[in-house]
N, C-alpha and C positions, 0 to 999 in steps of 0.2 A: 375654362370657359362657362358663360353661362348658362343654366340647362334651361330646355325648355318647358312648356306646362302642361304637359299630358302625362301626367302622374299614371293615370286608370292605366296605361297603355303597359305597365310594367309588368306586372302578372302574370296576362296575355304571352309578354314577347317573350319569358322568363320559360313559358314552358313549351314556344314554340320557334324561338331562335335558331335554334342547333340542329332542327330536325331535317334540313336537308342534308347535311352532310356531317353527320355524327361520327361518322371514322376518323375523317381528318382529324378532329382534335386529338387523335392519339400521336401525331406526327409532330414532337415539337421542334421550332425552328430557332436556332441561335442567331437572335437578330443581328450579334457583331457580324454573322458570316451573310450577313441580307444587305450590309452597308451600313449609312449611319445618315439621320435627318438633323435639320436642326430648325422645326419647323415650329417652336415658340409655342404650340396648341397644350394647353394645360386643364387636363380633365379631371373628373371627380374621381376620387379614391379608388382604385379596383379595375378602372376602364385604362388607364393610360397604358401598361405594358402591350394589352390584346391589342388598343389603337393602334399602338406604335407597330407593331409585329406587322398586322394588318396593311399600313400605310407603305410599309417596307416592300410587301409580299405585292403589292398593287403597282408600286412602281418598276416592279420585275416582273411582271405580268403572269404572277403565279395567281389567276384570278381567284380558282377554287380554295386553295389555303387562305387568299387575302381575305375571301369571304366569312371561312369560318374563324377568324380574326374575330373581325367588326361583330358578325352575331355572336362571340361569345363576349365581347365586350359590352353591346347591348344587351345582353342578357344581365350583364353583372349591374349595368345603370341602365334604364331606357331612357333615363330623362337627358342623355348627352344627345346632340345635334348632330355632332361629328361621327358618331358609331352609325348613323341611320345615312348619312352620308359615305360611310365610306362600303356599306352594302349598297347602296343605288352605285356607286361608281363601278362596283365591283362588274354588274351587270350591263356594261354598256362596251364593248370590246370594238370600238369604232376603228382602230388598225385593220383587223379582222372582219371590219363589217357583217359585226353579230351585235346584237341586242336583246336582252329577253324584256320585251315593252311592259309584259303582264306582271312580272314579280317588282320590275320600277317603279310602274304606278301604286303596286301595293304598298310600298314603302313610303309612297309620297302623302297615300291616304293617313297613313301614320299621324299626321299633325295636321291634318284637314280634308276637306273636302274640296276646298279651292287654292287657289295659289296664292291668295291676298288672305286667307285664313293662315295658310302653312306658314308663311311668310311674317306675319303679325305675330306668333308662338314665338318667334326667336329673337332674343333682347341682344345678342352680340353683332355686332355690325360686319366682322369679317364673316362670322357663321354665316350670317343671311346670306351676303356678298356669296361663299361659295357653293351656299344650298340653291342661289338661281341659277348654278350648274345645271343642277337634277331637274331643276323646272324645265329648262331648255332641252334635256337629254330626253325626257318622257312629256315635251307636251308636241304641240302641234306641227306640222308640216314635215317634210320631204328628208331623209336619213343627211343628205349634202346638205340639204338646206340649216337643217340644225347644227350640224358640225360647223358651219360657218358663223352659226349665230354665238355660239360657244367659244370661236376663238375670238369673237367682238367684244365679246364679255371679259373673257381673259385680257385681253390688249387693255381695259380700260382697269381691270384690276391691276394689272401692274404697271400702269401708272401710279394706279393710287398707293400702291405697295410694292414699292420697286426693291427693297432689301427682303421681301419675305420671299423665300426659297421655294415654298410650295406652288403659289400661286406663279411663279416665273416657270418652272417645273413642269406644270400643268398647261400654261400658254404655250410651252416650246412643245408640248405632246398634240393640242388642237391645232396648232400651225401644219401638223404632219399629217393630224385626220382629215384638215381639210382641204390640202395640197390638191391640184388636178394632175399635178406633174411628178410623181413620187419617184425618188432615186434617181433624179436628173441634176443634183443640187442648184435648184429653183432658188427664186428670191426667197420665196418663204420658206424652203427649206433651209436655206443658208441664216437668215433671221431664226430660225430655231435652233440651231446648231450655234448661233452666237449666245444665245441666252442660255442652252445649255452649258457654254464656256464661264460664261458669269458666274453661274451656280458653282461649277468646278472649282473656279481661281478660290472661292470663299469655302467650299467644303470639298475635298478631292474625293470623298467616300461617299458622295450622294448619288444612287444606283439610278434614280429617275435620269440625271443631267447625262449619266454618261451613258446609260441606255437609249434614250432621245436622240442623242448627239450621233449614234452610230446610226439608227434609223431616218435620221432628217439627211446623210450622206452615205446614203445606203445606193451606190454605184457609180460606174466605172470613172466619170469625171468627177467625182469628189470624192470616193471612198480615203485617199491617201491623206487627207485632211484629217482621218477620225481613227488614223490607226492606233494612235496613242490612247484612244479612248477604250477601242477594242481591245488591246491588251491588259487595260487596267482594268475594266468591269469584271470578266471572269473571277479576278482577283479580288476585287469588292463586295461580290454578291455570291459566294460560291457555293452556297447552299441553295441556289435558285437554279432549275434545269435552264430555266429561259436565259438566265444570262450566261451559262456555260456554252449555250449556243449563240449567241448576240457575236462573239465576235468573229464568228465565220459568216456573215454577212461582210465584213470589209474585207476577210481575207478571200472570199469568193469573189469580189468584185475585183478584186486586184491579182488575181489568179494564184494564189499563195494556197495552193492543195493539200501541204504538209500542217497547216494550220487550220483547214478545213478540216480535214480530216480527225488531227487531234480535239478540237473544240467539240464536234459533233460526237464522238465516241463517248466523252466524258460525259456529255449532258444526258444522251440517251440512254449510259449507265445509270445517271443520277435517276432520271425517270422511272427504270424499271425499279431500281431500290425502292422508290417512293410508293411504285404500285405493291410490291408485295409489303411491304410496312402497314398499307392501308388496306389491304387484302381487297386492292381494287380489280377488275377486269382487265383484258387485253387492251381495251380500248383506250387504256390510261398512259399505255406506252408514248415514248415521246419519237411520233412516227415524225413529225415532222424533222426530226435533227437525224432519225435515221436513214430519211431518205438524202439526204442531204450528205450526211456517211457515204451512203452508195454512190453520189455523184463523185464525192472527190475521188476515193477507192478507183474510179473509172479514169478520171481523170490524171492521176499518177500510174495507171497501166496495170493498176492491182485486178485483173479481170476476174482472177479466181474467186477471191478474196470478195468482192463484191457482188458475186453471183452467190456465195453464202449467206451473206447479207439477206439479197432477194429472196434465197429460200427460206429463211427464217420468217421474212416477212410473208409470203406466200402461206407459211403454215399457222401465223399468227391472226391475219386477217378476219377468215372465217369464223374465227372465235367469238370475234366480235365486231363484226362489218360496220365499224361508225361511217360516216361522210367523209371525215379526214382519210382514214385508214384507206378506204377505197380507191382515195384520189392519189394517194401517193403510192401505193399499189401500181396503177397503172403507169403511172411516170415512169417508176424504177423498171418496169418489165421492158418499156419502149427504152429506156435509157439504155439497158444491158444489151441489148440488141444492135442499137445505132452505136454505140462507143466500141464494144468488145467482135461484133459481128457475127456471135452467134450465142446460144443456150444452149449448155451440157443437157444431156438427154434426161438425168435424174430431175429437173427441174419440170412440172407441170406447169405450165403457161396459164393462169388464169384469162381467157379470151372474152369469158362472160361477167366480166364484174358489172353490178348493178350502176346505173349511172342516172335512173330519171331524176333523182332526187340531191344531184350535185353539180348541177353545171353543165354549160356550153363547154369550158375548157375539158371536162372530165368527157364528155361525150366525144370531142375531136380526137382525145387521147385513146380512146378506145378503138374509136376507129381506124386509128394510124397505127396502132396494135394490130389490130387482125389484117390492115393493108399488109403490114409489112411480112407476116404468115404467107399473105396470100402471093404475094409477091415472089417467095422466094419458091413458091410453090406454081408458079405461074397461072395462079387464079384469078383471071382477068374478071369472071363474072362478079366473085366475091367483091373482087375493089370496085366493080362498077355499082353493086349493091350499099356499099359502104359508101358512096358518094351520093348517091341517090339519099340516103336516112341521114346521113350529115345536114344533107343541103334544107331537109326541110327542118331540120333542129336549128339551124342557122335562121331560117325564115323566120320560125316562130321566136325564136328569140329576138328578132331584130323589130318586131311588132310591139316587144317589152320594153324597148329603150326608146328615153327622149334624142332627141338630136343632138345636143351636146355630150353622149355618151353619160350620162347620168343616171341609172339601174331606178325607174320607175319604183318597184317595189322592194328597193333594200332597205327600207326603213322596217323591215319586219326582224325575224330572228334568222335569216338565212344571209350567209355571204357569198350567196351562188347566184346572185341574180344576175341578168346577162348585162355587159357593159360593151359599148363600142368596142374596146380591146380585144375582150375575148372574141367579137363576131368577127373581127379582122383576123384574129389569131385561129379563128377556126376555117375560115376561109384559104387562108394558107393552106392547111394541112388539106382540103380539098385537092388545091391544085397541086399538092406535093403528090398525092395519091394517082391523078390523071397523069404526072410524071410517071409513076410506078409502072402505069397501064403501058404510057407509050415506048416505055425502053422495053417492056414484053413483048410489044408490037414490033420493036425494033424501029421506032420511029423517031429518029431525032429531032425532025423539024417541029411534031407536036411537044416532045419534051422540052425543049429550049422555051417555046409557047408557054408551058405549063410555070418553068421557074421562072421566066421573066414577070409572070403573074405573081407567081409564089412571093419573090424578093421584091416586089414592089410593095405589097401586102406587108409583109413584115416588116418592113423600113417604116411604115406607119404604127408599129405596134411598141409598147413601152419597153423599154430595157427589162431584161430579168433581173429582178431582183432574187436573186435563188438560182436553182438548178435552170435551165429554158422548159418551159411547157410546149414551146416547139420543140421537141425534144429530138428532132433533125432541125436544127437550123438551114432553113432553102437555103442560106447564102453557102454551106457547106456540101448540100446533097446539088445545086450549081456548080460550084466551084470543082467539084470532084471529077464532073463528068467535063466540064470544060479543059480539065488536065488531061483526062483520059483520049479529048480530040485535040489534044495539042496546041488549045488556046491558052497558055500561059499567062498570059499578060491579062487578059480577060480574068481567068480564074484568080488572080493574086488580088484583083480588085472584090472581088465576093469573098473571100478567105479575110482580107482587110476590114471590110463590111464585119464580117461575125466577130474578129476581135477586137474591134471599137466597142462592140456591145460584150464581148464575154473576153476578158483579156486570158492572153494564156491557156486557153482552152485548144487541149490536145489537137483533137482532129483538124481545129483550123493552122494551128500551128505546122502539122504534118504537112497537112495540103499544099500552103503558101511554101514551107519549103521545097517540096516537090516542084513547083512553078519556078522558084528563083532558081533552083540548080539547074534546072533545064533553061533555063534563060541565061545561065552563066552568071548572074550578079553573086558572088563569091563572098563578098564582104556581108552582106545581108542577111546571107544564108549562113553563116557563119554564128552570126546572132540568134537566130532560131535554133541552129543545133547546141548553141550554149544553153539556151533558155528550156530546151528540151532534155538537157543532159543532166542538168541542173534540178527537174524536176523528176527525172528517174532518181538522180543520187540522193536525193530526200526520201524519196520513194523506200530505198533500200536501206536506208540509214535505221528506218522506223522498223523494219524486218527483224 
């Protein structure tokens, strides 16, 4: 490709480009174990290999290491547009609602002070078209608005360059970024999966195509169509911890708990190996995979092993309490109690996790955690205090959300801006705590009122794309009570709602089985018994 005319930047970039992540250069990635690209970009001598490495890592969402590779390529030859393009792409993590605007705009400034000046410095038409993505990313408008503009731009590029695999891949990804119905197989997501399929037919080893197909079909209504991609992806990009984790999105949506456990164990282990090689802090641990591993173990009934994972988490997080680590810790503590019913004495629960900077979902999880403990201690006052506090947080969050549920401040550097889904989820938790209070007061009428409100709200929330953030689904909380009241048909309705959103979830299967057996529906009860036995047998085969 043709270089741009800013040679004067070369010396400065050589001195500064790798300063943000020097240690990452010590980790040498084998490009062959990250996938295979057929992009057609030809860069100047010396930059091609590092650019290729960065692009592979970018498709695998290994953003930090991708940035290191692109920076190294820029340091070799700062006149190559595509290395700067790669750097800017690494600062825009739209699927996680994260972006570093300051760093992105600093990269823009390397080419000029205005959009017109920057585009005029680029001779190659394809490079110019791709650079326009960066102009949109760090340009004017709200976060979701810019994502839709990127999708429109990529659609036009895909029409113009229909066989270019990179344009197709980033078009598919942009559709996932921009969708308002993530995880349910909507038309946009099905289109993204179809585009990914076209790439896979031409290049079965393209990591982005496999990766994005999984994200596009990440939900119980569509996951089965991505099973082959899930099975393939970890093999194609075995050097990427995120790629090792991604198949579990499909396995979890289908209730294949053995796959959830195995995928996240190897992914977490890979993250620890990287952490040690680069001498990084505990915040570099793959806590995302660790939390999914914990949930998978709980669904298999391996409660003691799950408790050991939680104990390690409680040990690690205080050493480097990143936002993500704190959020995962809250979810894991809640789930250990919800799924196993108890916590062993050696574990010191952290009920005071800092949540002021990590969003409404984390706040609701901490309130629910504290309320679970308070309920066991028949501490009604503490539960009432949690309701009062959480309602205040919901009220403040509601003032920051537009009517369509798009967070007004999501264009910043945080993924924790409030959304309508988060607000509804938090309201569910308020009603669940009210349910705890009602049970403590032996007031069945008030419990049922609280549960009906909780269920109605939870039905309006997104299907979980991972371990449920409403850590005790209200369908189960209500269903178990209905079973205890002998209202088995109504209980089955609740467990069916839960299983529609979270297939083969252990507590929902068990609750439904109790209802079926109590009603004498033997054939369907036998099917559920077989499913539970299969989950147990697969868990035992791993031990």
